[in-house]
C-alpha positions in Angstrom: 168.7 174.9 -114.9 170.8 175.2 -111.9 173.5 172.5 -111.8 173.6 172.2 -108.1 169.3 172.3 -107.8 169.6 169.6 -110.7 171.9 167.4 -108.3 169.4 167.7 -105.5 166.5 167.2 -106.8 167.9 163.7 -108.7 169.2 162.8 -105.2 165.8 163.1 -103.7 164.3 161.4 -106.4 166.9 158.0 -105.7 165.7 158.5 -102.2 161.8 158.6 -103.0 162.5 156.0 -105.1 164.3 153.6 -102.4 161.7 154.4 -99.9 159.1 152.6 -102.1 160.9 149.4 -102.7 159.6 147.3 -100.5 162.3 146.0 -98.1 163.4 142.4 -98.9 164.9 139.7 -95.8 167.0 137.7 -96.3 165.4 134.4 -97.0 167.0 131.8 -94.1 167.2 128.0 -95.7 164.7 126.0 -93.8 166.6 122.9 -92.1 165.8 119.5 -93.0 164.0 117.5 -91.4 165.5 114.7 -89.7 163.8 111.1 -90.4 163.8 109.0 -87.6 162.8 104.8 -87.7 162.0 103.1 -85.4 161.8 99.2 -85.6 159.4 97.0 -83.6 159.8 93.3 -83.0 156.5 93.4 -82.7 153.2 91.8 -84.7 151.2 95.1 -85.2 148.2 95.4 -83.3 149.3 93.3 -80.4 148.7 94.9 -77.1 152.6 95.7 -77.0 152.6 97.0 -80.4 149.9 99.5 -79.3 151.7 100.3 -75.9 154.8 101.1 -78.0 152.8 103.3 -80.4 151.2 105.2 -77.4 154.7 106.2 -75.9 155.9 107.4 -79.5 153.0 109.6 -79.6 154.3 111.5 -76.4 157.4 111.5 -77.6 156.9 112.8 -81.1 156.6 116.7 -80.2 159.6 116.7 -77.8 161.4 115.7 -81.3 161.0 118.8 -83.5 161.9 118.7 -86.5 161.8 115.2 -86.5 159.6 112.4 -88.5 159.4 109.1 -86.6 157.9 106.1 -88.7 157.7 103.0 -86.9 158.1 99.8 -88.3 157.2 96.2 -87.8 159.7 93.6 -87.7 158.2 90.9 -86.0 159.4 87.4 -86.5 162.0 84.7 -84.8 160.8 85.8 -81.4 162.1 89.7 -81.4 165.5 87.9 -83.4 164.5 89.3 -86.4 164.1 92.9 -85.2 167.1 92.8 -83.1 169.8 91.9 -85.8 168.1 94.4 -88.0 168.7 97.2 -85.4 172.4 96.0 -85.3 173.0 96.2 -88.6 171.6 99.8 -89.0 174.0 103.2 -89.8 174.9 104.1 -86.5 174.3 107.6 -87.7 171.1 108.6 -85.8 168.7 107.4 -87.9 167.7 104.2 -86.7 166.3 103.3 -83.4 164.7 100.4 -81.8 161.8 99.8 -79.4 163.7 96.8 -77.0 162.6 94.3 -74.4 163.7 92.2 -71.8 164.6 89.7 -71.0 163.3 89.0 -74.6 167.0 90.3 -75.6 168.9 88.2 -73.0 167.2 85.1 -74.3 167.6 85.2 -77.7 171.7 85.8 -76.7 171.4 82.8 -74.8 168.5 80.7 -76.4 170.4 81.4 -80.2 173.7 81.5 -78.9 174.6 84.8 -81.0 176.5 87.4 -78.3 176.7 90.2 -80.9 173.3 90.4 -80.6 173.1 92.4 -77.4 176.8 93.7 -78.0 175.7 95.2 -81.3 173.1 97.5 -79.8 173.4 100.0 -76.8 170.7 101.0 -74.7 169.1 104.1 -74.3 166.8 104.1 -71.3 163.8 101.7 -70.1 160.5 103.5 -70.8 158.1 101.2 -69.1 157.8 98.0 -67.7 155.0 95.1 -67.1 154.8 92.7 -64.6 153.9 89.3 -65.2 150.6 87.5 -63.7 149.2 84.6 -62.8 146.0 84.1 -63.7 142.7 81.7 -63.4 139.2 81.3 -65.1 136.7 83.2 -62.4 134.5 79.8 -62.4 137.3 77.8 -61.3 139.6 80.2 -59.5 142.8 78.9 -58.1 143.2 81.2 -54.6 146.8 80.8 -54.4 150.1 80.4 -56.2 150.7 77.8 -53.4 146.9 76.4 -54.6 148.9 75.6 -58.1 151.8 73.9 -56.5 150.1 71.9 -54.4 147.8 70.5 -57.2 150.5 69.9 -59.9 152.5 67.8 -56.6 149.7 65.7 -56.6 149.2 65.5 -60.3 151.2 67.9 -62.8 148.5 66.8 -65.5 145.6 67.9 -63.9 146.9 71.8 -63.8 148.1 73.1 -67.0 149.7 76.2 -66.6 149.0 78.1 -70.3 151.6 80.8 -71.4 153.2 82.4 -74.7 155.4 80.8 -76.9 158.5 79.2 -75.5 161.1 82.0 -74.4 158.9 84.3 -73.9 158.7 86.6 -70.9 155.6 85.2 -69.3 157.1 81.6 -70.3 160.7 82.2 -69.0 158.4 83.6 -65.7 156.7 79.9 -65.3 159.9 78.0 -65.7 161.9 80.5 -62.9 158.3 79.6 -60.7 158.8 75.6 -61.5 162.5 76.1 -60.9 161.7 78.1 -57.4 158.9 75.5 -56.0 161.0 72.4 -57.0 157.5 71.1 -58.5 157.6 69.8 -62.4 154.7 72.5 -63.8 152.7 71.2 -67.0 153.6 74.4 -69.2 151.6 74.2 -72.2 152.5 76.9 -74.6 150.6 78.8 -77.3 151.2 80.2 -80.2 150.7 83.8 -78.9 149.7 85.7 -76.0 146.1 86.3 -77.4 145.6 82.5 -77.7 147.2 81.7 -73.9 144.3 84.4 -73.0 141.8 82.9 -74.6 143.0 79.3 -73.3 142.4 80.0 -69.5 139.5 82.6 -70.3 137.5 79.2 -71.6 138.7 76.9 -69.2 141.1 75.3 -71.3 143.8 75.1 -68.7 143.5 76.0 -65.3 145.7 78.8 -65.1 148.0 81.0 -67.0 151.2 83.2 -67.0 150.8 86.5 -69.2 152.0 90.1 -69.3 149.6 92.1 -67.2 148.6 94.3 -69.9 147.4 91.0 -71.7 145.1 90.3 -69.0 144.1 93.6 -66.9 140.8 94.2 -69.1 139.5 90.4 -68.0 140.6 91.0 -64.7 139.0 94.1 -64.2 136.0 92.8 -65.4 136.1 89.5 -63.6 136.2 87.2 -65.9 140.0 86.1 -64.8 140.9 85.9 -61.4 144.4 86.8 -60.3 146.4 84.6 -58.4 149.7 86.9 -57.8 151.1 89.6 -59.7 155.2 88.3 -59.9 156.6 91.9 -58.0 157.4 93.3 -55.1 154.9 95.9 -54.5 150.7 95.5 -55.6 150.0 97.0 -58.5 147.7 100.7 -58.0 144.7 99.6 -60.1 144.8 96.0 -58.7 144.9 96.7 -54.6 143.9 93.7 -53.7 146.5 91.6 -56.4 148.5 89.9 -53.9 152.1 89.6 -55.5 153.4 86.0 -55.8 156.5 86.9 -52.9 153.5 87.2 -50.1 152.7 83.4 -51.2 155.8 82.3 -50.1 157.5 82.7 -53.9 160.4 85.2 -54.4 159.9 85.6 -57.9 159.5 89.2 -59.6 159.4 89.0 -63.3 159.1 92.0 -65.6 158.6 92.7 -69.5 161.3 95.8 -69.8 160.9 98.3 -73.0 162.9 100.8 -74.3 164.6 102.3 -76.7 168.3 101.2 -78.2 170.2 102.3 -81.1 173.3 100.7 -83.1 176.6 100.3 -80.5 178.4 102.6 -82.6 175.8 106.0 -82.6 177.7 109.0 -81.6 177.4 110.5 -77.7 175.9 113.7 -79.7 173.6 112.4 -81.5 172.1 109.8 -78.1 172.2 113.0 -76.2 168.8 114.8 -77.3 167.1 111.3 -78.1 167.8 110.6 -74.6 166.8 113.4 -73.4 163.5 113.4 -75.3 163.1 109.6 -74.0 163.4 110.6 -70.2 160.9 113.7 -70.8 158.1 111.5 -72.2 158.5 108.5 -69.8 158.2 111.1 -67.1 155.2 112.7 -68.6 152.2 112.7 -66.0 149.6 112.0 -68.6 151.2 109.2 -70.4 152.6 107.7 -66.6 148.5 107.5 -65.6 147.8 106.3 -69.6 150.7 103.2 -69.2 149.2 102.4 -65.8 145.8 102.1 -66.8 146.6 99.7 -69.6 149.1 97.4 -67.2 152.3 99.0 -67.5 154.8 101.2 -64.6 155.8 103.8 -66.3 159.6 104.3 -64.8 162.6 105.7 -66.7 166.0 103.6 -66.1 168.9 105.2 -68.0 170.9 102.8 -70.0 173.7 102.1 -67.8 171.0 100.8 -65.2 169.3 99.3 -67.8 172.0 97.6 -68.9 173.4 96.3 -65.5 169.6 94.9 -64.9 169.8 93.2 -68.3 173.0 91.5 -67.3 171.7 90.2 -64.2 168.4 88.8 -66.3 171.5 87.2 -68.6 172.8 84.9 -65.4 169.3 83.7 -64.3 168.2 82.9 -67.5 171.8 81.2 -68.6 171.3 79.0 -65.5 167.9 78.3 -65.9 169.3 77.6 -69.7 171.3 74.8 -68.2 168.6 73.0 -66.9 165.6 73.6 -68.5 166.4 74.8 -72.1 163.1 76.2 -73.3 163.3 75.7 -77.0 164.4 71.7 -76.7 161.3 70.8 -74.2 158.5 72.8 -77.0 160.6 72.6 -80.4 160.8 76.0 -80.8 
């Protein structure tokens, strides 16, 4: 065979062989999934716990590649979770669902400024107003009615609240100061217990987070005396705010996300962006309002400033009426 022809055939065979070999694309290594553990200082199954979990269901799709695990760390009126968050690694793997005025109250009554110094507030997600309610079969019509009856005989008008140092209890103490009337404030072990007490008529009225009371308010089991807010609540347009009764009391439970204070800005930034987007999601806002919350984003700096104002108010309250000393903690 002609050597030149043989070379051509050999080359053609090689080309044909290459043609039938499947092309293999370079396989890109899979990006490792990130893990974010969110600490909740809440009893599993409580109203606030369910609200937090509803938010993280909305957040999860906005953090692709991140597995979110929610861990309940109730105990010591929220301090257990706050301390654990401050102790956590500042590497973006741990965040906390933080509430104010719970945080400043624990700073004050546990004499532990480090609880606030060791965490950074990233943003407020929602806020829940405190509402004053009474049994529908023996309603108090206005907040002034409660105050006047208490002035005549405080023991005859027990006002139920969740545990001492809880946001509704602090609101009741502030009401007492604004009214300049001693109220018969009776604390219960939980929000659910305080709710049941007012439903059963064992107390004349109760201060509760709106989310705890909104169901009985809707079905008429409870009557609303007033909401401690500056404007009426959308789902309860006929319920007055306390300011309309001459009591300028605004009291909210503000909920949001915080991280250990030394968490790098480049790690926190994408989380903040996702948090803001989730808080502004229309479906989430509607769901929150239906549950008794205002879905209202506030960035970390603004929320921190609000907390500092709350802390100053609570510090003054602590000096005149230290809530744990009178309630046994």
